[in-house]
N, CA, C and O atoms as a DFTB+ gen file, in Angstrom:
348 C
 N C O
     1  1     -77.360     -42.840     -84.249
     2  2     -76.233     -43.440     -84.910
     3  2     -75.250     -43.941     -83.850
     4  3     -74.850     -43.188     -82.961
     5  1     -74.876     -45.177     -83.947
     6  2     -73.958     -45.748     -82.970
     7  2     -72.547     -45.742     -83.528
     8  3     -72.327     -45.918     -84.727
     9  1     -71.607     -45.537     -82.635
    10  2     -70.212     -45.543     -83.067
    11  2     -69.694     -46.983     -83.092
    12  3     -70.339     -47.904     -82.592
    13  1     -68.534     -47.142     -83.677
    14  2     -67.934     -48.476     -83.773
    15  2     -67.530     -48.976     -82.385
    16  3     -67.584     -50.177     -82.120
    17  1     -67.128     -48.068     -81.505
    18  2     -66.740     -48.456     -80.155
    19  2     -67.941     -48.986     -79.368
    20  3     -67.828     -49.997     -78.673
    21  1     -69.091     -48.310     -79.471
    22  2     -70.304     -48.780     -78.793
    23  2     -70.722     -50.146     -79.320
    24  3     -71.143     -51.011     -78.551
    25  1     -70.608     -50.336     -80.607
    26  2     -70.970     -51.618     -81.206
    27  2     -70.027     -52.725     -80.743
    28  3     -70.466     -53.843     -80.472
    29  1     -68.746     -52.421     -80.651
    30  2     -67.781     -53.409     -80.178
    31  2     -68.025     -53.761     -78.712
    32  3     -67.966     -54.932     -78.339
    33  1     -68.299     -52.756     -77.881
    34  2     -68.588     -53.005     -76.455
    35  2     -69.850     -53.840     -76.320
    36  3     -69.917     -54.746     -75.489
    37  1     -70.855     -53.530     -77.142
    38  2     -72.093     -54.314     -77.094
    39  2     -71.830     -55.782     -77.412
    40  3     -72.295     -56.663     -76.689
    41  1     -71.091     -56.052     -78.485
    42  2     -70.855     -57.438     -78.866
    43  2     -70.007     -58.179     -77.842
    44  3     -70.247     -59.356     -77.574
    45  1     -69.023     -57.505     -77.272
    46  2     -68.184     -58.147     -76.253
    47  2     -69.022     -58.529     -75.037
    48  3     -68.936     -59.654     -74.546
    49  1     -69.836     -57.584     -74.551
    50  2     -70.632     -57.883     -73.368
    51  2     -71.820     -58.788     -73.671
    52  3     -72.286     -59.499     -72.781
    53  1     -72.320     -58.780     -74.897
    54  2     -73.389     -59.712     -75.253
    55  2     -72.871     -61.139     -75.263
    56  3     -73.538     -62.047     -74.766
    57  1     -71.679     -61.346     -75.829
    58  2     -71.081     -62.684     -75.841
    59  2     -70.746     -63.122     -74.418
    60  3     -70.959     -64.279     -74.057
    61  1     -70.224     -62.200     -73.612
    62  2     -69.910     -62.533     -72.218
    63  2     -71.167     -62.887     -71.437
    64  3     -71.156     -63.823     -70.638
    65  1     -72.253     -62.146     -71.659
    66  2     -73.507     -62.417     -70.959
    67  2     -74.065     -63.783     -71.336
    68  3     -74.532     -64.523     -70.470
    69  1     -74.021     -64.119     -72.607
    70  2     -74.484     -65.441     -73.042
    71  2     -73.599     -66.537     -72.458
    72  3     -74.098     -67.584     -72.045
    73  1     -72.293     -66.304     -72.422
    74  2     -71.391     -67.287     -71.828
    75  2     -71.649     -67.495     -70.344
    76  3     -71.677     -68.628     -69.865
    77  1     -71.840     -66.392     -69.613
    78  2     -72.148     -66.511     -68.185
    79  2     -73.505     -67.184     -67.966
    80  3     -73.678     -67.948     -67.016
    81  1     -74.458     -66.898     -68.843
    82  2     -75.775     -67.536     -68.711
    83  2     -75.682     -69.041     -68.928
    84  3     -76.347     -69.811     -68.235
    85  1     -74.873     -69.457     -69.870
    86  2     -74.639     -70.896     -70.053
    87  2     -73.928     -71.483     -68.837
    88  3     -74.177     -72.628     -68.460
    89  1     -73.053     -70.703     -68.230
    90  2     -72.384     -71.149     -67.023
    91  2     -73.340     -71.359     -65.863
    92  3     -73.141     -72.255     -65.043
    93  1     -74.385     -70.531     -65.792
    94  2     -75.398     -70.704     -64.743
    95  2     -76.090     -72.052     -64.893
    96  3     -76.326     -72.748     -63.905
    97  1     -76.410     -72.412     -66.108
    98  2     -77.165     -73.634     -66.355
    99  2     -76.280     -74.876     -66.313
   100  3     -76.703     -75.923     -65.823
   101  1     -75.065     -74.767     -66.821
   102  2     -74.225     -75.946     -66.995
   103  2     -73.232     -76.207     -65.866
   104  3     -72.559     -77.238     -65.877
   105  1     -73.123     -75.308     -64.900
   106  2     -72.155     -75.499     -63.816
   107  2     -72.573     -76.663     -62.927
   108  3     -73.755     -76.848     -62.639
   109  1     -71.593     -77.436     -62.503
   110  2     -71.888     -78.590     -61.656
   111  2     -72.008     -78.207     -60.189
   112  3     -72.719     -78.874     -59.436
   113  1     -71.338     -77.164     -59.775
   114  2     -71.389     -76.716     -58.383
   115  2     -72.265     -75.470     -58.272
   116  3     -72.276     -74.625     -59.167
   117  1     -72.989     -75.368     -57.173
   118  2     -73.897     -74.241     -56.982
   119  2     -73.140     -72.928     -56.840
   120  3     -73.631     -71.884     -57.270
   121  1     -71.956     -72.963     -56.246
   122  2     -71.178     -71.739     -56.064
   123  2     -70.730     -71.178     -57.420
   124  3     -70.773     -69.966     -57.629
   125  1     -70.300     -72.049     -58.339
   126  2     -69.907     -71.595     -59.670
   127  2     -71.107     -71.059     -60.439
   128  3     -70.986     -70.108     -61.211
   129  1     -72.242     -71.661     -60.228
   130  2     -73.461     -71.168     -60.864
   131  2     -73.836     -69.783     -60.341
   132  3     -74.273     -68.930     -61.114
   133  1     -73.672     -69.553     -59.047
   134  2     -73.978     -68.245     -58.470
   135  2     -73.021     -67.173     -58.982
   136  3     -73.446     -66.051     -59.257
   137  1     -71.746     -67.499     -59.113
   138  2     -70.783     -66.537     -59.658
   139  2     -71.082     -66.221     -61.121
   140  3     -70.945     -65.076     -61.554
   141  1     -71.485     -67.223     -61.872
   142  2     -71.863     -66.990     -63.265
   143  2     -73.105     -66.116     -63.359
   144  3     -73.228     -65.300     -64.272
   145  1     -74.022     -66.287     -62.417
   146  2     -75.213     -65.440     -62.394
   147  2     -74.831     -63.985     -62.167
   148  3     -75.414     -63.088     -62.776
   149  1     -73.860     -63.745     -61.301
   150  2     -73.389     -62.374     -61.081
   151  2     -72.805     -61.768     -62.340
   152  3     -73.062     -60.603     -62.644
   153  1     -72.026     -62.537     -63.070
   154  2     -71.472     -62.045     -64.325
   155  2     -72.541     -61.754     -65.362
   156  3     -72.457     -60.762     -66.087
   157  1     -73.544     -62.613     -65.435
   158  2     -74.634     -62.400     -66.396
   159  2     -75.447     -61.153     -66.043
   160  3     -75.811     -60.376     -66.926
   161  1     -75.728     -60.965     -64.763
   162  2     -76.490     -59.782     -64.352
   163  2     -75.694     -58.499     -64.570
   164  3     -76.262     -57.467     -64.926
   165  1     -74.381     -58.562     -64.357
   166  2     -73.549     -57.393     -64.610
   167  2     -73.502     -57.077     -66.105
   168  3     -73.508     -55.906     -66.486
   169  1     -73.457     -58.090     -66.943
   170  2     -73.484     -57.874     -68.390
   171  2     -74.777     -57.229     -68.849
   172  3     -74.769     -56.404     -69.763
   173  1     -75.880     -57.593     -68.228
   174  2     -77.158     -56.964     -68.550
   175  2     -77.142     -55.499     -68.137
   176  3     -77.697     -54.651     -68.837
   177  1     -76.507     -55.194     -67.000
   178  2     -76.400     -53.804     -66.556
   179  2     -75.583     -52.968     -67.545
   180  3     -75.903     -51.804     -67.784
   181  1     -74.539     -53.552     -68.117
   182  2     -73.749     -52.825     -69.119
   183  2     -74.598     -52.539     -70.351
   184  3     -74.482     -51.468     -70.947
   185  1     -75.442     -53.477     -70.735
   186  2     -76.331     -53.226     -71.876
   187  2     -77.321     -52.109     -71.579
   188  3     -77.666     -51.342     -72.478
   189  1     -77.783     -52.000     -70.347
   190  2     -78.647     -50.876     -69.983
   191  2     -77.906     -49.543     -70.092
   192  3     -78.488     -48.544     -70.514
   193  1     -76.639     -49.524     -69.719
   194  2     -75.845     -48.297     -69.856
   195  2     -75.715     -47.922     -71.324
   196  3     -75.794     -46.744     -71.672
   197  1     -75.517     -48.905     -72.182
   198  2     -75.414     -48.628     -73.615
   199  2     -76.721     -48.086     -74.186
   200  3     -76.715     -47.380     -75.194
   201  1     -77.840     -48.415     -73.545
   202  2     -79.137     -47.897     -73.987
   203  2     -79.482     -46.558     -73.346
   204  3     -80.597     -46.061     -73.507
   205  1     -78.528     -45.969     -72.615
   206  2     -78.705     -44.704     -71.897
   207  2     -79.786     -44.791     -70.831
   208  3     -80.451     -43.798     -70.537
   209  1     -79.965     -45.969     -70.254
   210  2     -80.892     -46.166     -69.137
   211  2     -80.048     -46.324     -67.872
   212  3     -79.943     -47.413     -67.308
   213  1     -79.450     -45.209     -67.440
   214  2     -78.496     -45.259     -66.332
   215  2     -79.151     -45.644     -65.011
   216  3     -78.563     -46.385     -64.223
   217  1     -80.361     -45.150     -64.762
   218  2     -81.045     -45.485     -63.512
   219  2     -81.362     -46.976     -63.445
   220  3     -81.186     -47.601     -62.400
   221  1     -81.825     -47.543     -64.547
   222  2     -82.143     -48.971     -64.579
   223  2     -80.869     -49.797     -64.393
   224  3     -80.893     -50.834     -63.730
   225  1     -79.765     -49.344     -64.971
   226  2     -78.495     -50.043     -64.801
   227  2     -78.041     -49.992     -63.347
   228  3     -77.563     -50.989     -62.807
   229  1     -78.190     -48.832     -62.715
   230  2     -77.796     -48.711     -61.308
   231  2     -78.666     -49.598     -60.428
   232  3     -78.158     -50.230     -59.501
   233  1     -79.948     -49.655     -60.696
   234  2     -80.830     -50.517     -59.904
   235  2     -80.531     -51.992     -60.163
   236  3     -80.651     -52.817     -59.257
   237  1     -80.146     -52.325     -61.382
   238  2     -79.752     -53.702     -61.699
   239  2     -78.559     -54.113     -60.847
   240  3     -78.542     -55.201     -60.271
   241  1     -77.567     -53.241     -60.770
   242  2     -76.374     -53.560     -59.993
   243  2     -76.688     -53.583     -58.505
   244  3     -76.268     -54.501     -57.800
   245  1     -77.420     -52.588     -58.017
   246  2     -77.692     -52.504     -56.583
   247  2     -78.618     -53.616     -56.106
   248  3     -78.331     -54.274     -55.106
   249  1     -79.714     -53.827     -56.804
   250  2     -80.721     -54.772     -56.332
   251  2     -80.335     -56.209     -56.661
   252  3     -80.290     -57.061     -55.774
   253  1     -80.059     -56.476     -57.923
   254  2     -79.833     -57.862     -58.314
   255  2     -78.423     -58.334     -57.977
   256  3     -78.253     -59.337     -57.285
   257  1     -77.412     -57.616     -58.462
   258  2     -76.046     -58.055     -58.218
   259  2     -75.692     -57.868     -56.750
   260  3     -75.080     -58.747     -56.143
   261  1     -76.067     -56.743     -56.181
   262  2     -75.704     -56.469     -54.802
   263  2     -76.538     -57.202     -53.783
   264  3     -76.003     -57.689     -52.787
   265  1     -77.834     -57.294     -54.001
   266  2     -78.715     -57.870     -52.995
   267  2     -79.020     -59.334     -53.193
   268  3     -78.736     -60.152     -52.318
   269  1     -79.585     -59.672     -54.307
   270  2     -80.023     -61.040     -54.555
   271  2     -78.833     -61.985     -54.631
   272  3     -78.892     -63.098     -54.108
   273  1     -77.752     -61.553     -55.278
   274  2     -76.600     -62.432     -55.413
   275  2     -75.903     -62.658     -54.073
   276  3     -75.412     -63.758     -53.819
   277  1     -75.849     -61.650     -53.216
   278  2     -75.263     -61.842     -51.889
   279  2     -76.120     -62.801     -51.073
   280  3     -75.589     -63.673     -50.385
   281  1     -77.436     -62.650     -51.143
   282  2     -78.335     -63.564     -50.454
   283  2     -78.172     -64.993     -50.970
   284  3     -78.152     -65.942     -50.187
   285  1     -78.055     -65.139     -52.279
   286  2     -77.842     -66.453     -52.869
   287  2     -76.499     -67.042     -52.448
   288  3     -76.398     -68.245     -52.207
   289  1     -75.470     -66.204     -52.360
   290  2     -74.154     -66.682     -51.939
   291  2     -74.198     -67.188     -50.496
   292  3     -73.605     -68.223     -50.190
   293  1     -74.885     -66.478     -49.614
   294  2     -75.022     -66.951     -48.240
   295  2     -75.793     -68.269     -48.189
   296  3     -75.439     -69.162     -47.420
   297  1     -76.834     -68.396     -48.997
   298  2     -77.608     -69.638     -49.009
   299  2     -76.756     -70.801     -49.506
   300  3     -76.842     -71.904     -48.966
   301  1     -75.944     -70.570     -50.519
   302  2     -75.088     -71.632     -51.041
   303  2     -74.045     -72.022     -50.006
   304  3     -73.783     -73.208     -49.806
   305  1     -73.447     -71.039     -49.346
   306  2     -72.404     -71.350     -48.361
   307  2     -72.969     -72.066     -47.139
   308  3     -72.299     -72.915     -46.549
   309  1     -74.193     -71.729     -46.760
   310  2     -74.759     -72.332     -45.561
   311  2     -75.354     -73.713     -45.808
   312  3     -75.446     -74.515     -44.878
   313  1     -75.756     -74.004     -47.025
   314  2     -76.420     -75.281     -47.276
   315  2     -75.529     -76.316     -47.941
   316  3     -75.865     -77.500     -47.928
   317  1     -74.421     -75.921     -48.514
   318  2     -73.567     -76.866     -49.215
   319  2     -72.745     -77.666     -48.213
   320  3     -72.117     -77.104     -47.316
   321  1     -72.759     -78.971     -48.376
   322  2     -72.017     -79.861     -47.491
   323  2     -70.741     -80.323     -48.155
   324  3     -70.636     -80.383     -49.380
   325  1     -69.782     -80.646     -47.322
   326  2     -68.548     -81.230     -47.846
   327  2     -68.757     -82.720     -48.030
   328  3     -69.445     -83.361     -47.236
   329  1     -68.175     -83.257     -49.055
   330  2     -68.305     -84.685     -49.315
   331  2     -67.381     -85.462     -48.377
   332  3     -66.242     -85.071     -48.126
   333  1     -67.899     -86.547     -47.883
   334  2     -67.084     -87.383     -47.001
   335  2     -66.136     -88.230     -47.849
   336  3     -66.507     -88.733     -48.910
   337  1     -64.937     -88.373     -47.369
   338  2     -63.930     -89.180     -48.065
   339  2     -63.985     -90.596     -47.523
   340  3     -63.819     -90.812     -46.322
   341  1     -64.214     -91.550     -48.394
   342  2     -64.263     -92.962     -47.996
   343  2     -62.852     -93.509     -47.873
   344  3     -62.054     -93.410     -48.805
   345  1     -62.553     -94.082     -46.727
   346  2     -61.221     -94.668     -46.548
   347  2     -61.304     -96.152     -46.316
   348  3     -60.276     -96.808     -46.145
């Protein structure tokens, strides 16, 4: 039996996760897409906590949010060029 608070937290983070996922796809800049990916992965970790899968949630945060997203952030920062201003 789930409480009303758990149900409210689930819906809030489910909507946030879907919003961040849309941000990953629809963002025009790679850096904004990477930040949205971090939010989406964190929202998935919260859903794992709600399912009482604490170890899976911790690995989600450590491996995906902590490792893959940092690697992606370095790749975006190193490969993104500044646009030249035409004068």
